[in-house]
PASEBA-1860 file (N, C-alpha, C; in nm, 3 decimals):
! residues 171
1> MKKLLPLL> -10.782/2.254/-15.477/-10.872/2.363/-15.391/-11.013/2.365/-15.421 ~ -11.044/2.273/-15.501/-11.262/2.237/-15.549/-11.233/2.202/-15.407 ~ -11.158/2.150/-15.407/-11.300/2.087/-15.183/-11.255/2.233/-15.086 ~ -11.172/2.318/-15.099/-11.176/2.434/-14.970/-11.288/2.534/-15.033 ~ -11.328/2.514/-15.130/-11.445/2.580/-15.194/-11.612/2.613/-15.139 ~ -11.610/2.491/-15.100/-11.727/2.507/-14.989/-11.726/2.566/-14.869 ~ -11.564/2.487/-14.804/-11.570/2.553/-14.711/-11.548/2.715/-14.661 ~ -11.549/2.781/-14.837/-11.537/2.946/-14.806/-11.654/2.989/-14.856
9> LLATTPAF> -11.740/2.904/-14.922/-11.930/2.978/-14.877/-11.969/2.961/-14.760 ~ -11.902/2.877/-14.684/-11.964/2.807/-14.590/-11.958/2.944/-14.454 ~ -11.781/2.991/-14.446/-11.718/3.050/-14.367/-11.792/3.214/-14.417 ~ -11.805/3.279/-14.505/-11.880/3.390/-14.524/-12.034/3.392/-14.451 ~ -12.067/3.498/-14.397/-12.157/3.536/-14.315/-12.247/3.666/-14.414 ~ -12.399/3.642/-14.439/-12.449/3.726/-14.431/-12.402/3.871/-14.372 ~ -12.482/4.048/-14.485/-12.480/4.127/-14.435/-12.584/4.156/-14.408 ~ -12.583/4.249/-14.273/-12.755/4.254/-14.165/-12.729/4.463/-14.164
17> ADIKQEFV> -12.771/4.550/-14.226/-12.816/4.697/-14.200/-12.909/4.751/-14.205 ~ -12.874/4.826/-14.102/-12.996/4.893/-14.036/-13.001/5.076/-14.071 ~ -13.123/5.068/-14.084/-13.112/5.222/-14.153/-13.233/5.276/-14.080 ~ -13.204/5.401/-14.016/-13.284/5.501/-13.993/-13.223/5.650/-14.015 ~ -13.443/5.701/-14.053/-13.455/5.796/-14.127/-13.517/5.906/-14.028 ~ -13.468/6.003/-13.965/-13.555/6.082/-13.920/-13.506/6.301/-13.973 ~ -13.663/6.272/-13.900/-13.699/6.434/-13.995/-13.714/6.522/-13.912 ~ -13.667/6.655/-13.817/-13.746/6.737/-13.690/-13.709/6.813/-13.775
25> TSAQISVD> -13.843/6.900/-13.728/-13.893/6.990/-13.796/-13.937/7.129/-13.669 ~ -13.848/7.241/-13.606/-13.831/7.295/-13.562/-13.880/7.492/-13.535 ~ -14.035/7.540/-13.565/-14.077/7.659/-13.561/-14.108/7.709/-13.451 ~ -14.088/7.907/-13.416/-14.120/7.935/-13.317/-14.093/8.123/-13.314 ~ -14.197/8.159/-13.296/-14.216/8.365/-13.278/-14.204/8.343/-13.148 ~ -14.117/8.474/-13.145/-14.182/8.570/-13.065/-14.186/8.708/-13.099 ~ -14.233/8.787/-12.997/-14.235/8.922/-12.939/-14.193/8.989/-12.843 ~ -14.083/9.051/-12.801/-14.068/9.096/-12.730/-14.123/9.205/-12.591
33> MPYVVTNK> -14.150/9.157/-12.480/-14.250/9.239/-12.348/-14.180/9.365/-12.400 ~ -14.258/9.475/-12.311/-14.183/9.642/-12.269/-14.152/9.610/-12.107 ~ -14.090/9.677/-12.156/-14.037/9.673/-11.929/-13.974/9.798/-11.933 ~ -13.968/9.861/-11.757/-13.885/9.959/-11.707/-13.840/9.939/-11.637 ~ -13.683/10.012/-11.627/-13.626/9.955/-11.495/-13.592/10.120/-11.467 ~ -13.560/10.133/-11.339/-13.562/10.270/-11.289/-13.516/10.250/-11.093 ~ -13.421/10.375/-11.120/-13.377/10.354/-10.945/-13.383/10.541/-10.918 ~ -13.414/10.528/-10.771/-13.466/10.601/-10.717/-13.296/10.659/-10.699
41> VGTTYSLS> -13.371/10.769/-10.668/-13.187/10.884/-10.574/-13.297/10.863/-10.458 ~ -13.159/10.866/-10.364/-13.156/10.861/-10.247/-13.154/10.999/-10.145 ~ -13.226/11.044/-10.112/-13.197/11.194/-10.071/-13.039/11.193/-9.955 ~ -12.933/11.294/-9.978/-12.853/11.336/-9.892/-12.783/11.468/-9.861 ~ -12.716/11.488/-9.735/-12.681/11.610/-9.636/-12.556/11.627/-9.620 ~ -12.538/11.719/-9.651/-12.404/11.747/-9.593/-12.358/11.881/-9.549 ~ -12.236/11.918/-9.499/-12.239/12.016/-9.435/-12.087/12.056/-9.331 ~ -11.975/12.140/-9.399/-11.909/12.176/-9.377/-11.837/12.307/-9.403
49> GNNITPSV> -11.731/12.331/-9.315/-11.714/12.495/-9.274/-11.544/12.527/-9.190 ~ -11.554/12.652/-9.184/-11.501/12.676/-9.139/-11.485/12.762/-8.998 ~ -11.476/12.797/-8.870/-11.509/12.927/-8.815/-11.656/12.944/-8.791 ~ -11.736/12.807/-8.807/-11.861/12.861/-8.809/-11.917/12.764/-8.702 ~ -12.037/12.805/-8.590/-12.088/12.704/-8.504/-12.231/12.739/-8.564 ~ -12.225/12.619/-8.616/-12.359/12.525/-8.614/-12.454/12.507/-8.526 ~ -12.562/12.476/-8.477/-12.703/12.455/-8.418/-12.854/12.454/-8.500 ~ -12.923/12.331/-8.403/-13.030/12.343/-8.464/-13.105/12.388/-8.378
57> TVGDTTTS> -13.256/12.408/-8.432/-13.360/12.451/-8.302/-13.490/12.370/-8.396 ~ -13.519/12.309/-8.266/-13.692/12.265/-8.255/-13.759/12.237/-8.205 ~ -13.878/12.344/-8.222/-13.969/12.382/-8.126/-13.924/12.549/-8.098 ~ -13.894/12.555/-7.975/-13.830/12.664/-7.870/-13.724/12.627/-7.818 ~ -13.675/12.544/-7.862/-13.491/12.503/-7.790/-13.390/12.488/-7.928 ~ -13.317/12.600/-7.880/-13.182/12.585/-8.024/-13.065/12.519/-7.897 ~ -13.030/12.385/-8.028/-12.915/12.349/-7.968/-12.804/12.342/-7.998 ~ -12.695/12.434/-7.933/-12.538/12.489/-7.992/-12.451/12.339/-8.126
65> GKIGGINV> -12.367/12.388/-8.141/-12.243/12.248/-8.192/-12.334/12.149/-8.226 ~ -12.436/12.154/-8.304/-12.579/11.996/-8.339/-12.557/12.087/-8.519 ~ -12.587/11.952/-8.593/-12.623/11.979/-8.701/-12.703/11.917/-8.767 ~ -12.770/11.963/-8.852/-12.959/11.900/-8.892/-12.913/11.790/-8.970 ~ -13.018/11.775/-9.108/-12.979/11.703/-9.201/-13.127/11.654/-9.268 ~ -13.083/11.521/-9.218/-13.213/11.470/-9.266/-13.309/11.292/-9.140 ~ -13.396/11.354/-9.161/-13.486/11.262/-9.081/-13.559/11.144/-9.056 ~ -13.535/11.037/-9.141/-13.593/10.919/-9.164/-13.679/10.854/-9.081
73> GSLSNGVP> -13.671/10.917/-8.964/-13.803/10.894/-8.884/-13.938/10.981/-8.920 ~ -13.910/11.044/-9.034/-13.973/11.141/-9.039/-14.013/11.131/-9.293 ~ -14.110/11.030/-9.255/-14.053/10.937/-9.409/-14.252/11.053/-9.457 ~ -14.191/11.070/-9.592/-14.370/11.149/-9.617/-14.281/11.052/-9.850 ~ -14.373/10.933/-9.823/-14.437/10.913/-9.952/-14.237/10.834/-9.970 ~ -14.148/10.827/-9.891/-14.066/10.736/-9.892/-13.897/10.839/-9.898 ~ -13.968/11.032/-9.883/-13.861/11.118/-9.909/-13.840/11.155/-9.732 ~ -13.741/11.123/-9.658/-13.728/11.228/-9.549/-13.773/11.346/-9.543
81> AMIQTDTS> -13.758/11.419/-9.404/-13.790/11.540/-9.360/-13.649/11.582/-9.331 ~ -13.609/11.755/-9.409/-13.498/11.773/-9.323/-13.503/11.853/-9.199 ~ -13.428/11.877/-9.200/-13.385/11.907/-9.013/-13.307/12.068/-9.037 ~ -13.327/12.150/-9.012/-13.260/12.281/-9.081/-13.127/12.274/-8.964 ~ -13.055/12.346/-9.059/-12.862/12.392/-8.976/-12.890/12.544/-8.963 ~ -12.829/12.577/-8.871/-12.865/12.681/-8.839/-12.709/12.733/-8.824 ~ -12.593/12.844/-8.894/-12.545/12.830/-8.857/-12.487/12.981/-8.794 ~ -12.358/13.071/-8.712/-12.324/13.146/-8.712/-12.195/13.210/-8.661
89> ITTAGSAF> -12.127/13.241/-8.712/-11.981/13.305/-8.679/-11.896/13.284/-8.658 ~ -11.818/13.157/-8.602/-11.702/13.186/-8.445/-11.712/13.271/-8.388 ~ -11.622/13.346/-8.473/-11.472/13.481/-8.459/-11.543/13.570/-8.534 ~ -11.583/13.698/-8.471/-11.619/13.768/-8.547/-11.509/13.830/-8.664 ~ -11.536/13.896/-8.741/-11.445/13.934/-8.793/-11.340/13.829/-8.881 ~ -11.326/13.718/-8.822/-11.222/13.554/-8.899/-11.285/13.599/-9.044 ~ -11.214/13.515/-9.097/-11.225/13.488/-9.238/-11.361/13.346/-9.221 ~ -11.400/13.285/-9.283/-11.531/13.143/-9.271/-11.581/13.148/-9.382
97> SKTESVTM> -11.540/13.006/-9.397/-11.615/12.951/-9.500/-11.734/12.828/-9.478 ~ -11.856/12.809/-9.550/-11.984/12.712/-9.564/-11.977/12.701/-9.663 ~ -12.004/12.519/-9.657/-12.057/12.491/-9.774/-12.122/12.350/-9.768 ~ -12.284/12.433/-9.804/-12.361/12.314/-9.770/-12.443/12.258/-9.871 ~ -12.476/12.089/-9.849/-12.494/12.095/-9.992/-12.636/11.960/-9.946 ~ -12.773/11.974/-10.049/-12.876/11.890/-10.017/-12.961/11.852/-10.105 ~ -12.944/11.618/-10.161/-13.035/11.637/-10.278/-13.173/11.527/-10.234 ~ -13.259/11.565/-10.238/-13.344/11.561/-10.226/-13.436/11.463/-10.260
105> GDATPSAV> -13.427/11.314/-10.223/-13.444/11.177/-10.290/-13.618/11.224/-10.384 ~ -13.615/11.177/-10.488/-13.715/11.036/-10.483/-13.823/11.057/-10.402 ~ -13.939/11.087/-10.449/-14.085/11.023/-10.429/-14.151/10.896/-10.399 ~ -14.144/10.766/-10.360/-14.194/10.626/-10.399/-14.292/10.604/-10.583 ~ -14.234/10.628/-10.670/-14.379/10.611/-10.758/-14.486/10.511/-10.779 ~ -14.602/10.474/-10.786/-14.640/10.427/-10.738/-14.651/10.297/-10.868 ~ -14.771/10.228/-10.880/-14.725/10.139/-10.987/-14.701/10.145/-11.157 ~ -14.642/10.097/-11.257/-14.628/10.113/-11.366/-14.684/10.050/-11.436
113> TPSSGIAA> -14.741/10.064/-11.530/-14.906/9.998/-11.603/-14.871/9.982/-11.749 ~ -14.846/9.966/-11.827/-14.753/9.950/-11.960/-14.932/10.012/-12.017 ~ -14.967/10.086/-12.128/-15.073/10.119/-12.164/-15.000/10.057/-12.346 ~ -15.080/9.997/-12.451/-15.031/9.972/-12.564/-14.923/9.905/-12.587 ~ -14.858/9.901/-12.475/-14.718/9.854/-12.504/-14.612/9.951/-12.490 ~ -14.654/10.073/-12.384/-14.554/10.186/-12.319/-14.627/10.192/-12.233 ~ -14.488/10.202/-12.138/-14.529/10.251/-11.963/-14.522/10.385/-11.971 ~ -14.611/10.438/-11.884/-14.594/10.589/-11.857/-14.521/10.569/-11.727
121> LPVLGGQT> -14.428/10.637/-11.750/-14.313/10.682/-11.671/-14.278/10.761/-11.537 ~ -14.281/10.730/-11.438/-14.280/10.822/-11.348/-14.165/10.899/-11.316 ~ -14.126/11.001/-11.276/-14.019/11.134/-11.295/-13.952/11.121/-11.181 ~ -13.843/10.989/-11.270/-13.724/11.027/-11.116/-13.610/11.081/-11.193 ~ -13.512/11.121/-11.058/-13.397/11.160/-11.111/-13.269/11.065/-11.131 ~ -13.285/10.913/-11.067/-13.183/10.805/-11.106/-13.190/10.782/-11.300 ~ -13.141/10.674/-11.306/-13.161/10.621/-11.403/-13.245/10.539/-11.424 ~ -13.310/10.560/-11.573/-13.453/10.510/-11.591/-13.383/10.446/-11.757
129> TVGSGGTA> -13.446/10.302/-11.809/-13.419/10.251/-11.858/-13.536/10.213/-11.901 ~ -13.583/10.231/-12.053/-13.692/10.179/-12.122/-13.709/10.121/-12.233 ~ -13.759/9.961/-12.213/-13.779/9.905/-12.336/-13.942/9.836/-12.394 ~ -13.950/9.930/-12.475/-14.083/9.921/-12.530/-14.163/9.839/-12.571 ~ -14.103/9.751/-12.621/-14.169/9.611/-12.691/-14.163/9.629/-12.848 ~ -14.230/9.484/-12.861/-14.268/9.490/-13.006/-14.379/9.457/-13.025 ~ -14.447/9.444/-13.187/-14.576/9.465/-13.222/-14.600/9.365/-13.273 ~ -14.661/9.268/-13.303/-14.656/9.135/-13.360/-14.657/9.180/-13.520
137> GNLALTSL> -14.753/9.293/-13.547/-14.806/9.357/-13.696/-14.841/9.180/-13.764 ~ -14.781/9.227/-13.874/-14.821/9.052/-13.941/-14.735/8.880/-13.927 ~ -14.626/8.917/-13.834/-14.576/8.756/-13.786/-14.634/8.651/-13.771 ~ -14.665/8.593/-13.911/-14.678/8.429/-13.856/-14.567/8.382/-13.927 ~ -14.537/8.225/-13.961/-14.444/8.142/-13.951/-14.528/8.019/-14.007 ~ -14.476/7.977/-14.122/-14.602/7.866/-14.183/-14.421/7.787/-14.236 ~ -14.431/7.599/-14.116/-14.352/7.524/-14.168/-14.424/7.364/-14.222 ~ -14.368/7.349/-14.360/-14.408/7.284/-14.468/-14.396/7.141/-14.420
145> SSGIHTCT> -14.439/6.976/-14.455/-14.335/6.830/-14.392/-14.267/6.848/-14.484 ~ -14.252/6.911/-14.604/-14.123/6.893/-14.721/-13.978/7.030/-14.642 ~ -14.024/7.050/-14.514/-13.912/7.107/-14.437/-13.891/7.282/-14.483 ~ -13.985/7.304/-14.567/-13.968/7.469/-14.639/-14.082/7.551/-14.538 ~ -13.968/7.657/-14.502/-14.012/7.733/-14.372/-14.071/7.916/-14.444 ~ -14.167/7.932/-14.394/-14.146/8.096/-14.443/-14.199/8.189/-14.358 ~ -14.178/8.296/-14.307/-14.210/8.405/-14.213/-14.212/8.471/-14.295 ~ -14.332/8.558/-14.214/-14.327/8.693/-14.310/-14.383/8.769/-14.123
153> AGGSGSSC> -14.290/8.892/-14.232/-14.236/8.991/-14.112/-14.303/9.026/-14.038 ~ -14.301/9.080/-13.842/-14.322/9.149/-13.803/-14.272/9.303/-13.817 ~ -14.348/9.336/-13.670/-14.330/9.497/-13.636/-14.172/9.483/-13.531 ~ -14.153/9.582/-13.493/-14.014/9.610/-13.421/-14.010/9.516/-13.312 ~ -13.937/9.452/-13.244/-13.884/9.421/-13.182/-13.978/9.221/-13.156 ~ -13.976/9.144/-13.332/-14.037/9.067/-13.313/-13.897/8.993/-13.365 ~ -13.984/8.815/-13.423/-13.829/8.789/-13.469/-13.920/8.606/-13.448 ~ -13.843/8.539/-13.585/-13.930/8.405/-13.667/-13.775/8.327/-13.653
161> VASTKVTI> -13.785/8.226/-13.562/-13.670/8.144/-13.612/-13.740/7.958/-13.690 ~ -13.697/7.918/-13.789/-13.756/7.775/-13.807/-13.601/7.647/-13.855 ~ -13.624/7.553/-13.867/-13.477/7.458/-13.897/-13.561/7.353/-13.918 ~ -13.491/7.290/-14.035/-13.554/7.134/-14.052/-13.405/7.026/-14.005 ~ -13.386/6.940/-13.956/-13.330/6.856/-13.967/-13.348/6.707/-13.966 ~ -13.282/6.666/-14.128/-13.230/6.548/-14.196/-13.188/6.452/-14.103 ~ -13.161/6.312/-14.047/-13.063/6.284/-14.076/-13.131/6.111/-14.074 ~ -12.996/6.032/-14.178/-13.030/5.928/-14.182/-12.916/5.852/-14.199
169> TID> -12.913/5.735/-14.120/-12.755/5.717/-14.078/-12.795/5.450/-14.139 ~ -12.738/5.444/-14.166/-12.689/5.301/-14.211/-12.588/5.327/-14.132 ~ -12.554/5.105/-14.105/-12.485/5.090/-14.008/-12.489/4.960/-14.092
END
């Protein structure tokens, strides 16, 4: 047995250990910007009825059996001109009905320029969504090498995010 002891000592291998240490600190502050999303309303025209005869007069010429509507060849600030439809009763003394509908579209607005974080909006008939944006106020973020973070609150629409990651690996 004593003879095997030196062989056992030779068979053992020394231990190697890799130690890895990593510190990652991240910090971010942000203030939302103002925005406006708006949709223009388009121009529409419709005419329906019974026992009526439509006609259109252009200049001194009247054409029976035609309806007017919108003239996309004649735009004023993005809105087409209207062509008047005249109607007369086809059979006198008989019942008649007429339904005419016009929706005038929105004019093309000029550029919207924010002032002090708020945009002056054009008056449009479509849907308008406004994000007034944030204000920095006293927004501040301090990150120390010890991994301690301090965030000072800002105004509305502001945020701060801070994190520290510590990794220790022993192989």
